[in-house]
Backbone as CSV, one residue per row, in Angstrom:
resi,resn,N_x,N_y,N_z,CA_x,CA_y,CA_z,C_x,C_y,C_z
1,MET,0.855,-1.200,0.000,0.000,0.000,0.000,0.889,1.248,0.000
2,SER,0.647,2.137,-0.916,1.481,3.332,-1.040,1.191,4.338,0.068
3,LYS,2.121,5.277,0.221,1.984,6.301,1.253,0.788,7.201,0.967
4,LYS,0.546,7.511,-0.306,-0.593,8.357,-0.666,-1.918,7.680,-0.327
5,THR,-1.972,6.368,-0.549,-3.202,5.634,-0.221,-3.471,5.651,1.275
6,VAL,-2.391,5.469,2.061,-2.524,5.495,3.518,-3.020,6.858,3.992
7,LEU,-2.427,7.919,3.450,-2.842,9.274,3.825,-4.287,9.541,3.411
8,PHE,-4.672,9.040,2.257,-6.045,9.225,1.781,-7.041,8.519,2.708
9,LEU,-6.688,7.322,3.165,-7.571,6.568,4.060,-7.630,7.194,5.452
10,LEU,-6.531,7.807,5.873,-6.495,8.428,7.193,-7.141,9.807,7.219
11,ALA,-7.278,10.435,6.077,-7.772,11.811,6.009,-9.128,12.012,6.689
12,PRO,-10.141,11.153,6.431,-11.438,11.360,7.105,-11.338,11.322,8.628
13,SER,-10.559,10.365,9.150,-10.407,10.264,10.604,-9.707,11.485,11.173
14,VAL,-8.688,11.958,10.475,-7.958,13.146,10.934,-8.860,14.373,10.925
15,LEU,-9.665,14.523,9.888,-10.580,15.662,9.804,-11.625,15.623,10.912
16,ILE,-12.145,14.419,11.186,-13.128,14.267,12.270,-12.476,14.610,13.611
17,LEU,-11.245,14.130,13.823,-10.529,14.427,15.067,-10.299,15.923,15.219
18,LEU,-9.914,16.587,14.129,-9.701,18.030,14.176,-10.995,18.774,14.476
19,GLY,-12.082,18.344,13.820,-13.353,19.050,13.971,-14.012,18.843,15.314
20,LEU,-13.887,17.645,15.881,-14.605,17.317,17.108,-13.765,17.427,18.374
21,PHE,-12.441,17.501,18.223,-11.609,17.539,19.430,-10.616,18.698,19.421
22,VAL,-9.773,18.765,18.417,-8.687,19.737,18.431,-9.212,21.172,18.358
23,ILE,-10.095,21.446,17.398,-10.614,22.815,17.250,-11.407,23.263,18.490
24,PRO,-12.349,22.446,19.019,-13.022,22.856,20.264,-12.054,23.070,21.421
25,LEU,-10.998,22.248,21.482,-9.998,22.411,22.541,-9.277,23.747,22.417
26,ILE,-8.952,24.135,21.188,-8.294,25.425,20.957,-9.233,26.574,21.329
27,VAL,-10.513,26.419,21.019,-11.499,27.454,21.371,-11.593,27.606,22.886
28,VAL,-11.638,26.485,23.602,-11.718,26.530,25.070,-10.470,27.190,25.647
29,LEU,-9.306,26.786,25.151,-8.057,27.389,25.635,-8.022,28.882,25.337
30,ASN,-8.455,29.266,24.157,-8.470,30.677,23.776,-9.383,31.487,24.695
31,ASN,-10.576,30.941,24.988,-11.505,31.644,25.883,-10.947,31.773,27.295
32,SER,-10.200,30.756,27.728,-9.725,30.738,29.119,-8.633,31.766,29.393
33,ILE,-7.932,32.233,28.361,-6.818,33.167,28.574,-7.136,34.572,28.072
34,LEU,-8.416,34.832,27.776,-8.815,36.168,27.338,-9.769,36.791,28.344
35,ASP,-9.648,38.096,28.547,-10.616,38.786,29.387,-11.740,39.348,28.520
36,GLU,-12.631,40.130,29.135,-13.795,40.635,28.411,-13.419,41.542,27.246
37,SER,-12.258,42.194,27.343,-11.830,43.101,26.277,-10.977,42.407,25.216
38,GLY,-10.729,41.102,25.393,-9.968,40.352,24.404,-8.480,40.310,24.645
39,ARG,-8.009,40.829,25.798,-6.588,40.806,26.105,-6.217,39.510,26.823
40,ILE,-4.975,39.080,26.625,-4.503,37.835,27.244,-4.312,38.039,28.740
41,THR,-4.852,37.123,29.521,-4.741,37.199,30.977,-4.892,35.802,31.569
42,PHE,-4.324,35.643,32.752,-4.448,34.368,33.469,-5.263,34.550,34.753
43,GLN,-6.047,35.623,34.796,-6.797,35.913,36.013,-7.854,34.854,36.311
44,HIS,-8.389,34.210,35.280,-9.407,33.187,35.499,-8.813,31.962,36.189
45,TYR,-7.610,31.586,35.800,-6.924,30.473,36.456,-6.548,30.834,37.893
46,LEU,-6.073,32.085,38.087,-5.708,32.528,39.431,-6.922,32.548,40.349
47,LEU,-8.058,33.008,39.818,-9.291,33.022,40.603,-9.694,31.614,41.017
48,TYR,-9.559,30.688,40.093,-9.951,29.305,40.385,-9.082,28.703,41.486
49,PHE,-7.773,28.911,41.417,-6.873,28.278,42.385,-6.805,29.032,43.713
50,LYS,-7.181,30.315,43.722,-7.122,31.088,44.955,-8.417,31.029,45.754
51,ASP,-9.537,30.827,45.086,-10.842,30.831,45.744,-11.068,29.503,46.469
52,GLN,-11.246,29.573,47.790,-11.448,28.357,48.581,-12.729,27.628,48.209
53,HIS,-13.712,28.372,47.738,-14.982,27.767,47.339,-14.769,26.777,46.195
54,TYR,-14.052,27.199,45.179,-13.819,26.334,44.027,-12.841,25.210,44.355
55,LEU,-11.887,25.479,45.235,-10.963,24.423,45.644,-11.686,23.331,46.418
56,SER,-12.635,23.721,47.267,-13.404,22.717,48.014,-14.265,21.877,47.077
57,ILE,-14.810,22.504,46.041,-15.586,21.761,45.042,-14.685,20.783,44.295
58,THR,-13.464,21.222,43.982,-12.513,20.342,43.290,-12.150,19.145,44.146
59,ILE,-11.871,19.395,45.422,-11.524,18.297,46.334,-12.688,17.329,46.476
60,ARG,-13.908,17.871,46.579,-15.093,17.016,46.676,-15.257,16.172,45.414
61,SER,-15.031,16.774,44.269,-15.163,16.054,42.998,-14.147,14.917,42.904
62,ILE,-12.898,15.208,43.290,-11.853,14.179,43.261,-12.174,13.059,44.243
63,LYS,-12.662,13.430,45.418,-12.995,12.416,46.436,-14.103,11.487,45.944
64,ILE,-15.171,12.060,45.429,-16.287,11.251,44.929,-15.838,10.372,43.759
65,SER,-15.019,10.927,42.883,-14.536,10.162,41.725,-13.645,9.004,42.163
66,LEU,-12.789,9.239,43.155,-11.910,8.171,43.649,-12.712,7.067,44.334
67,ILE,-13.689,7.452,45.146,-14.522,6.449,45.817,-15.303,5.637,44.791
68,ALA,-15.887,6.324,43.807,-16.636,5.630,42.756,-15.724,4.698,41.964
69,THR,-14.494,5.140,41.687,-13.540,4.299,40.948,-13.173,3.066,41.754
70,PHE,-12.935,3.235,43.054,-12.546,2.101,43.909,-13.678,1.073,44.015
71,ILE,-14.898,1.551,44.233,-16.036,0.627,44.333,-16.275,-0.058,42.986
72,THR,-16.167,0.700,41.912,-16.336,0.119,40.576,-15.288,-0.950,40.313
73,LEU,-14.059,-0.714,40.793,-12.984,-1.699,40.629,-13.322,-2.994,41.359
74,LEU,-13.779,-2.896,42.597,-14.124,-4.093,43.368,-15.264,-4.866,42.707
75,VAL,-16.332,-4.148,42.385,-17.493,-4.792,41.757,-17.132,-5.323,40.368
76,GLY,-16.430,-4.499,39.591,-16.080,-4.888,38.228,-15.139,-6.076,38.180
77,TYR,-14.172,-6.114,39.095,-13.232,-7.238,39.099,-13.949,-8.533,39.451
78,PHE,-14.834,-8.469,40.435,-15.577,-9.670,40.834,-16.408,-10.199,39.667
79,ILE,-17.125,-9.312,38.993,-17.976,-9.735,37.872,-17.116,-10.269,36.725
80,ALA,-16.040,-9.552,36.399,-15.167,-9.985,35.309,-14.534,-11.340,35.615
81,TYR,-14.101,-11.527,36.843,-13.472,-12.803,37.241,-14.479,-13.939,37.176
82,PHE,-15.692,-13.671,37.639,-16.738,-14.704,37.620,-17.070,-15.106,36.183
83,ILE,-17.245,-14.133,35.317,-17.584,-14.429,33.912,-16.459,-15.217,33.235
84,THR,-15.227,-14.806,33.494,-14.086,-15.411,32.805,-13.764,-16.809,33.328
85,LYS,-13.820,-16.985,34.634,-13.343,-18.234,35.228,-14.437,-19.261,35.492
86,TYR,-15.669,-18.817,35.673,-16.707,-19.749,36.107,-17.784,-19.991,35.054
87,ILE,-17.900,-19.116,34.079,-18.878,-19.341,33.003,-18.143,-19.947,31.818
88,LYS,-18.420,-21.175,31.514,-17.725,-21.888,30.448,-18.448,-21.792,29.108
89,SER,-19.766,-21.691,29.155,-20.545,-21.653,27.922,-20.357,-20.314,27.208
90,LYS,-19.972,-20.363,25.932,-19.787,-19.145,25.160,-21.105,-18.398,24.970
91,LYS,-22.191,-19.134,24.856,-23.495,-18.501,24.667,-23.884,-17.693,25.893
92,ILE,-23.674,-18.280,27.082,-24.008,-17.570,28.322,-23.085,-16.368,28.506
93,LYS,-21.816,-16.512,28.094,-20.894,-15.388,28.184,-21.365,-14.219,27.316
94,ARG,-21.820,-14.545,26.112,-22.327,-13.493,25.223,-23.514,-12.777,25.856
95,ILE,-24.414,-13.568,26.452,-25.580,-12.970,27.121,-25.121,-12.073,28.267
96,ALA,-24.120,-12.534,29.027,-23.596,-11.742,30.152,-23.015,-10.423,29.658
97,TYR,-22.271,-10.475,28.565,-21.687,-9.246,28.011,-22.780,-8.291,27.523
98,ILE,-23.829,-8.840,26.924,-24.937,-8.006,26.459,-25.608,-7.308,27.645
99,VAL,-25.814,-8.052,28.734,-26.422,-7.477,29.940,-25.528,-6.371,30.506
100,ILE,-24.211,-6.593,30.476,-23.270,-5.622,31.037,-23.272,-4.316,30.262
101,ILE,-23.260,-4.405,28.934,-23.158,-3.182,28.126,-24.517,-2.572,27.796
102,SER,-25.603,-3.278,28.099,-26.933,-2.760,27.754,-27.235,-1.391,28.376
103,PRO,-26.790,-1.096,29.623,-27.068,0.248,30.158,-26.457,1.373,29.335
104,LEU,-25.383,1.076,28.590,-24.728,2.110,27.795,-25.587,2.574,26.627
105,PHE,-26.583,1.768,26.268,-27.467,2.126,25.157,-28.692,2.910,25.634
106,THR,-28.721,3.189,26.928,-29.829,3.957,27.496,-29.338,5.344,27.881
107,SER,-30.185,6.327,27.722,-29.818,7.699,28.063,-29.456,7.818,29.541
108,ALA,-28.438,8.644,29.838,-28.033,8.877,31.227,-29.169,9.491,32.030
109,VAL,-30.016,10.266,31.376,-31.166,10.869,32.061,-32.143,9.784,32.517
110,VAL,-32.422,8.832,31.626,-33.344,7.746,31.962,-32.791,6.908,33.104
111,ARG,-31.500,6.582,33.033,-30.876,5.777,34.086,-30.895,6.511,35.419
112,SER,-30.646,7.811,35.380,-30.648,8.591,36.617,-32.044,8.667,37.217
113,PHE,-33.071,8.827,36.368,-34.446,8.821,36.872,-34.773,7.476,37.525
114,GLY,-34.290,6.395,36.916,-34.512,5.073,37.500,-33.923,4.966,38.892
115,TRP,-32.705,5.479,39.066,-32.082,5.435,40.388,-32.761,6.379,41.374
116,MET,-33.331,7.459,40.896,-34.087,8.345,41.789,-35.296,7.610,42.364
117,VAL,-35.931,6.777,41.548,-37.063,5.978,42.017,-36.599,4.915,43.006
118,ILE,-35.460,4.277,42.706,-34.967,3.192,43.561,-34.448,3.716,44.892
119,LEU,-33.762,4.857,44.892,-33.086,5.351,46.086,-33.946,6.273,46.942
120,GLY,-35.115,6.677,46.472,-35.954,7.603,47.215,-36.441,7.036,48.539
121,ASN,-37.019,7.905,49.361,-37.544,7.459,50.662,-38.615,6.393,50.513
122,ASN,-39.366,6.459,49.424,-40.382,5.438,49.150,-39.939,4.492,48.038
123,GLY,-38.638,4.451,47.822,-38.094,3.610,46.759,-37.977,2.155,47.163
124,PHE,-37.494,1.359,46.218,-37.414,-0.095,46.419,-36.517,-0.470,47.594
125,ILE,-35.346,0.171,47.712,-34.389,-0.196,48.761,-34.943,0.102,50.141
126,ASN,-35.441,1.318,50.340,-35.977,1.687,51.661,-37.218,0.883,52.011
127,LYS,-38.085,0.642,51.039,-39.277,-0.159,51.313,-38.918,-1.579,51.718
128,THR,-37.938,-2.144,51.049,-37.508,-3.505,51.365,-36.901,-3.581,52.759
129,LEU,-36.000,-2.642,53.072,-35.350,-2.651,54.382,-36.353,-2.379,55.506
130,LEU,-37.302,-1.480,55.260,-38.337,-1.215,56.265,-39.238,-2.435,56.445
131,GLY,-39.577,-3.091,55.338,-40.424,-4.280,55.409,-39.775,-5.419,56.154
132,LEU,-38.444,-5.542,56.033,-37.705,-6.607,56.727,-37.376,-6.238,58.162
133,GLY,-37.663,-5.005,58.534,-37.395,-4.564,59.905,-35.938,-4.248,60.176
134,ILE,-35.144,-4.123,59.135,-33.720,-3.840,59.316,-33.500,-2.391,59.739
135,ILE,-34.326,-1.487,59.234,-34.241,-0.078,59.607,-35.609,0.387,60.097
136,SER,-35.601,1.450,60.913,-36.860,1.973,61.448,-37.327,3.211,60.687
137,GLN,-36.421,3.846,59.945,-36.775,5.003,59.143,-35.962,4.977,57.849
138,PRO,-36.478,5.605,56.811,-35.788,5.537,55.508,-34.363,6.074,55.561
139,LEU,-33.470,5.417,54.814,-32.099,5.884,54.690,-32.042,7.025,53.678
140,ARG,-31.151,7.966,53.928,-30.957,9.078,52.987,-29.968,8.643,51.915
141,LEU,-30.492,8.135,50.826,-29.667,7.649,49.730,-29.714,8.561,48.516
142,LEU,-30.531,9.592,48.605,-30.724,10.479,47.467,-30.423,11.916,47.867
143,TYR,-30.015,12.720,46.890,-29.674,14.126,47.088,-28.485,14.302,48.027
144,ASN,-27.537,13.383,47.950,-26.300,13.476,48.721,-25.184,12.768,47.958
145,GLU,-23.996,12.727,48.553,-22.853,12.115,47.888,-23.050,10.617,47.684
146,THR,-23.762,9.975,48.605,-24.007,8.535,48.476,-24.765,8.222,47.191
147,GLY,-25.806,8.980,46.921,-26.582,8.764,45.705,-25.762,8.983,44.445
148,ILE,-24.899,10.020,44.472,-24.046,10.290,43.314,-23.104,9.120,43.058
149,ILE,-22.496,8.616,44.121,-21.537,7.507,43.986,-22.234,6.261,43.455
150,ILE,-23.415,5.951,43.980,-24.153,4.775,43.511,-24.463,4.903,42.020
151,GLY,-24.928,6.075,41.605,-25.248,6.289,40.201,-24.027,6.182,39.304
152,LEU,-22.902,6.744,39.747,-21.682,6.690,38.949,-21.154,5.263,38.829
153,VAL,-21.221,4.506,39.921,-20.750,3.118,39.894,-21.574,2.303,38.897
154,TYR,-22.887,2.483,38.922,-23.752,1.737,38.004,-23.469,2.092,36.546
155,ILE,-23.316,3.380,36.279,-23.153,3.824,34.900,-21.769,3.480,34.344
156,LEU,-20.739,3.528,35.203,-19.368,3.351,34.731,-18.836,1.935,34.908
157,ALA,-19.567,1.080,35.587,-19.104,-0.295,35.808,-18.776,-1.051,34.512
158,PRO,-19.568,-0.909,33.432,-19.227,-1.646,32.201,-17.822,-1.369,31.677
159,PHE,-17.341,-0.132,31.814,-16.000,0.187,31.333,-14.938,-0.586,32.111
160,MET,-15.124,-0.692,33.420,-14.176,-1.430,34.254,-14.260,-2.922,33.972
161,ILE,-15.471,-3.442,33.871,-15.650,-4.885,33.649,-15.020,-5.311,32.331
162,LEU,-15.274,-4.570,31.273,-14.742,-4.939,29.961,-13.220,-4.820,29.909
163,SER,-12.659,-3.826,30.598,-11.199,-3.665,30.621,-10.532,-4.849,31.308
164,ILE,-11.090,-5.262,32.443,-10.495,-6.369,33.198,-10.766,-7.698,32.511
165,THR,-11.959,-7.860,31.945,-12.305,-9.104,31.256,-11.365,-9.366,30.092
166,THR,-11.033,-8.311,29.353,-10.133,-8.460,28.208,-8.785,-9.027,28.626
167,VAL,-8.261,-8.546,29.762,-6.971,-9.033,30.249,-7.090,-10.456,30.781
168,LEU,-8.154,-10.733,31.531,-8.338,-12.072,32.097,-8.471,-13.130,31.007
169,GLU,-9.155,-12.774,29.927,-9.351,-13.724,28.826,-8.029,-14.100,28.159
170,ASN,-7.047,-13.202,28.215,-5.776,-13.438,27.532,-4.711,-14.067,28.430
171,ILE,-5.036,-14.336,29.693,-4.077,-14.984,30.588,-3.998,-16.472,30.249
172,ASP,-2.806,-16.953,30.075,-2.590,-18.370,29.767,-2.970,-19.215,30.982
173,SER,-3.950,-20.092,30.821,-4.413,-20.921,31.933,-3.320,-21.849,32.465
174,ARG,-2.299,-22.107,31.649,-1.213,-22.983,32.085,-0.398,-22.351,33.208
175,LEU,-0.395,-21.025,33.282,0.316,-20.349,34.371,-0.328,-20.662,35.721
176,GLU,-1.650,-20.617,35.761,-2.359,-20.924,36.998,-2.228,-22.409,37.340
177,GLU,-2.246,-23.260,36.314,-2.064,-24.698,36.545,-0.669,-24.986,37.096
178,ALA,0.330,-24.291,36.561,1.700,-24.465,37.057,1.827,-24.016,38.509
179,ALA,1.157,-22.893,38.841,1.187,-22.415,40.225,0.536,-23.424,41.164
180,SER,-0.544,-24.047,40.702,-1.202,-25.071,41.507,-0.311,-26.295,41.693
181,ASP,0.399,-26.672,40.637,1.311,-27.826,40.720,2.468,-27.561,41.682
182,LEU,2.819,-26.271,41.832,3.918,-25.915,42.732,3.474,-25.780,44.182
183,GLY,2.188,-26.056,44.443,1.700,-26.081,45.820,0.937,-24.861,46.263
184,LEU,0.647,-23.929,45.363,-0.112,-22.739,45.751,-1.601,-23.052,45.753
185,ASP,-2.304,-22.549,46.771,-3.757,-22.718,46.778,-4.391,-21.657,45.891
186,ARG,-5.721,-21.645,45.827,-6.415,-20.720,44.911,-6.136,-19.255,45.253
187,LEU,-6.150,-18.931,46.541,-5.922,-17.542,46.947,-4.501,-17.113,46.614
188,GLN,-3.525,-17.966,46.907,-2.139,-17.627,46.603,-1.911,-17.502,45.098
189,THR,-2.556,-18.386,44.330,-2.448,-18.307,42.864,-3.027,-17.003,42.353
190,PHE,-4.145,-16.601,42.923,-4.772,-15.344,42.503,-3.885,-14.156,42.842
191,LEU,-3.342,-14.121,44.065,-2.554,-12.981,44.510,-1.187,-12.893,43.821
192,LYS,-0.583,-14.047,43.518,0.773,-14.053,42.981,0.853,-14.217,41.468
193,VAL,-0.234,-14.706,40.854,-0.214,-14.937,39.410,-1.267,-14.094,38.691
194,THR,-2.528,-14.334,39.030,-3.618,-13.696,38.291,-3.655,-12.185,38.491
195,LEU,-3.629,-11.743,39.738,-3.751,-10.312,40.022,-2.647,-9.480,39.378
196,PRO,-1.361,-9.853,39.504,-0.324,-9.049,38.828,-0.498,-8.970,37.316
197,LEU,-0.993,-10.049,36.718,-1.169,-10.053,35.264,-2.346,-9.194,34.808
198,THR,-3.260,-8.901,35.725,-4.430,-8.087,35.361,-4.256,-6.609,35.696
199,VAL,-3.084,-6.235,36.203,-2.843,-4.829,36.556,-3.043,-3.891,35.366
200,PRO,-2.553,-4.228,34.153,-2.821,-3.324,33.019,-4.306,-3.061,32.791
201,GLY,-5.142,-4.097,32.925,-6.584,-3.910,32.778,-7.165,-3.080,33.900
202,ILE,-6.651,-3.291,35.110,-7.109,-2.503,36.262,-6.775,-1.028,36.059
203,LEU,-5.556,-0.748,35.622,-5.148,0.646,35.405,-5.958,1.297,34.295
204,ALA,-6.140,0.562,33.179,-6.902,1.121,32.062,-8.347,1.411,32.468
205,GLY,-8.970,0.459,33.162,-10.344,0.653,33.611,-10.465,1.776,34.623
206,SER,-9.501,1.864,35.541,-9.540,2.903,36.573,-9.389,4.293,35.961
207,VAL,-8.508,4.415,34.964,-8.319,5.718,34.296,-9.602,6.138,33.588
208,MET,-10.225,5.204,32.876,-11.474,5.529,32.169,-12.574,5.923,33.146
209,VAL,-12.734,5.125,34.197,-13.805,5.385,35.158,-13.581,6.712,35.871
210,PHE,-12.350,6.954,36.319,-12.070,8.199,37.043,-12.275,9.415,36.141
211,SER,-11.776,9.337,34.906,-11.912,10.472,33.978,-13.377,10.762,33.673
212,LEU,-14.172,9.706,33.483,-15.590,9.897,33.199,-16.343,10.374,34.441
213,ALA,-15.921,9.903,35.620,-16.609,10.290,36.855,-16.370,11.757,37.190
214,ILE,-15.136,12.219,37.040,-14.832,13.594,37.430,-15.419,14.606,36.443
215,SER,-15.737,14.141,35.232,-16.322,15.047,34.230,-17.821,14.828,34.044
216,ALA,-18.410,13.920,34.824,-19.837,13.615,34.678,-20.690,14.795,35.146
217,TYR,-21.749,15.058,34.414,-22.655,16.152,34.792,-24.071,15.668,35.068
218,VAL,-24.666,14.926,34.145,-26.086,14.577,34.238,-26.386,13.791,35.507
219,THR,-25.655,12.719,35.737,-25.926,11.858,36.902,-25.747,12.603,38.227
220,PRO,-24.602,13.283,38.462,-24.477,14.026,39.725,-25.528,15.126,39.882
221,ALA,-25.850,15.817,38.793,-26.821,16.911,38.880,-28.201,16.397,39.267
222,MET,-28.605,15.250,38.704,-29.939,14.728,38.971,-30.018,14.035,40.327
223,LEU,-29.011,13.232,40.659,-29.055,12.470,41.911,-28.727,13.330,43.128
224,SER,-28.136,14.498,42.911,-27.882,15.409,44.035,-28.983,16.440,44.180
225,GLY,-29.874,16.520,43.169,-30.943,17.506,43.213,-30.427,18.931,43.172
226,GLY,-29.200,19.121,42.674,-28.618,20.456,42.639,-28.079,20.931,43.972
227,ARG,-28.066,20.045,44.989,-27.614,20.456,46.321,-26.112,20.303,46.515
228,ILE,-25.471,19.496,45.688,-24.033,19.262,45.805,-23.370,19.708,44.513
229,GLN,-22.446,20.616,44.632,-21.743,21.122,43.456,-20.473,20.324,43.205
230,LEU,-20.281,19.949,41.953,-19.049,19.315,41.506,-18.462,20.145,40.368
231,ILE,-17.291,19.757,39.908,-16.610,20.552,38.881,-17.480,20.710,37.634
232,ALA,-18.087,19.609,37.209,-18.891,19.653,35.983,-20.090,20.579,36.132
233,THR,-20.719,20.571,37.309,-21.875,21.440,37.514,-21.458,22.911,37.572
234,VAL,-20.276,23.176,38.113,-19.775,24.556,38.141,-19.495,25.044,36.726
235,ILE,-18.894,24.193,35.904,-18.624,24.560,34.504,-19.937,24.863,33.783
236,TYR,-20.953,24.026,34.007,-22.257,24.244,33.372,-22.858,25.581,33.825
237,GLU,-22.788,25.857,35.115,-23.342,27.113,35.631,-22.641,28.319,35.026
238,GLN,-21.305,28.263,34.970,-20.556,29.393,34.430,-20.852,29.606,32.945
239,MET,-21.027,28.513,32.214,-21.250,28.607,30.773,-22.695,28.952,30.420
240,MET,-23.663,28.290,31.056,-25.058,28.343,30.626,-25.948,29.255,31.468
241,GLN,-25.528,29.578,32.681,-26.364,30.407,33.546,-25.745,31.781,33.804
242,VAL,-24.458,31.799,34.157,-23.778,33.061,34.416,-23.244,33.678,33.122
243,PHE,-23.060,32.830,32.097,-22.507,33.246,30.808,-21.094,33.817,30.942
244,ASN,-20.359,33.276,31.904,-18.949,33.645,32.067,-18.111,32.577,31.355
245,TYR,-18.048,32.700,30.028,-17.389,31.685,29.219,-15.891,31.590,29.519
246,GLN,-15.273,32.707,29.851,-13.833,32.691,30.115,-13.509,31.863,31.363
247,PHE,-14.234,32.110,32.434,-13.975,31.376,33.676,-14.378,29.910,33.536
248,GLY,-15.507,29.650,32.886,-15.932,28.275,32.657,-14.929,27.517,31.810
249,SER,-14.364,28.178,30.788,-13.355,27.542,29.941,-12.092,27.246,30.731
250,ALA,-11.722,28.147,31.643,-10.522,27.925,32.457,-10.690,26.686,33.336
251,ILE,-11.863,26.554,33.972,-12.109,25.369,34.810,-12.102,24.106,33.961
252,ALA,-12.747,24.169,32.792,-12.793,23.004,31.905,-11.388,22.598,31.466
253,PHE,-10.536,23.581,31.196,-9.186,23.265,30.745,-8.359,22.677,31.883
254,VAL,-8.583,23.134,33.105,-7.891,22.551,34.270,-8.268,21.088,34.421
255,VAL,-9.568,20.780,34.278,-10.027,19.385,34.366,-9.396,18.552,33.257
256,LEU,-9.298,19.122,32.069,-8.701,18.401,30.939,-7.227,18.098,31.206
257,ILE,-6.491,19.084,31.707,-5.073,18.879,32.024,-4.923,17.813,33.103
258,PHE,-5.800,17.846,34.093,-5.762,16.847,35.167,-6.003,15.452,34.605
259,SER,-6.935,15.331,33.675,-7.213,14.039,33.041,-6.004,13.553,32.247
260,PHE,-5.336,14.468,31.542,-4.131,14.099,30.792,-3.026,13.613,31.731
261,LEU,-2.919,14.244,32.904,-1.915,13.809,33.883,-2.210,12.397,34.378
262,ILE,-3.488,12.104,34.587,-3.872,10.759,35.020,-3.529,9.734,33.939
263,ILE,-3.816,10.081,32.688,-3.488,9.178,31.571,-1.978,8.991,31.464
264,GLY,-1.209,10.080,31.649,0.250,9.981,31.615,0.781,9.088,32.727
265,LEU,0.201,9.225,33.917,0.595,8.365,35.029,0.302,6.907,34.721
266,ASN,-0.822,6.661,34.067,-1.184,5.303,33.682,-0.145,4.714,32.725
267,HIS,0.264,5.482,31.720,1.275,5.000,30.773,2.617,4.767,31.465
268,TYR,2.953,5.635,32.422,4.205,5.462,33.156,4.192,4.176,33.967
269,LEU,3.080,3.911,34.646,2.975,2.699,35.456,3.002,1.449,34.591
270,LEU,2.371,1.521,33.411,2.357,0.363,32.519,3.756,0.003,32.025
271,ARG,4.629,0.995,31.975,5.996,0.737,31.491,6.988,0.566,32.629
272,SER,6.519,0.615,33.868,7.418,0.541,35.010,7.920,-0.883,35.222
273,ASP,9.003,-1.004,35.991,9.572,-2.318,36.310,8.600,-3.159,37.121
274,TRP,7.748,-2.490,37.917,6.780,-3.212,38.745,5.803,-3.998,37.876
275,ILE,5.315,-3.372,36.808,4.395,-4.049,35.906,5.114,-5.143,35.122
276,GLU,6.321,-4.831,34.654,7.074,-5.819,33.884,7.388,-7.043,34.724
277,GLU,7.664,-6.824,36.013,7.940,-7.956,36.899,6.713,-8.826,37.049
278,GLY,5.525,-8.180,37.117,4.282,-8.949,37.229,4.015,-9.753,35.979
279,ARG,4.383,-9.211,34.800,4.150,-9.930,33.550,5.061,-11.146,33.414
280,ARG,6.254,-11.046,34.014,7.163,-12.188,33.941,6.681,-13.345,34.812
């Protein structure tokens, strides 16, 4: 295949990338460093980092995203391990994968409304617990950080499950058999063989989940009832309600840079001696 043919085939993808990512990114960066009169300034960034209000929102956003990522990792690893190691039928595996990714084909608004019904004071969870006598009054699962985390875990779990499943499927079963022959029990085999080999999938899934969680708007906005502010909700307010495009662009660009740093850290860890030792 000639070089011209390759460039011709790549041209549509490059144009789409420029139109949907690079150009909007340049527009956001341009807005973030201009004041109302069009002069270059960094006052919007200084305001963001100096104002304790916005810093507290940032810390809250990072905390919620980390908790959601950790819970998603635990739940996702368990599901991925069960599907890979205990489901032998290919047909049942296909059905399991369809069930896992099916929420992604539903609008985030619809999914969030569903969780509002489930988590409400008269929702399924509280009614069940009250009926069983486990609690005497409804739990506050909605319009707080707990509700946001539950919604994020549900929505982002497929990304973690698929990332880990891909790695588990490619592990040579003879490695685990060899570990068993050498006298390791199931737990030791998992900790010393399986888990180190799945670290790349864990890192990839964690980066995706964290990046999507910290930039999520619809789910936190609906499940918090507007009572808890996160970075994404602040960006929306600045852009759509206050019409302060410069400050909103500055916050958005800070979040983007933070996401790039997380991705860079992921690539660094994947190439580290610690990961290479686990692969050996």
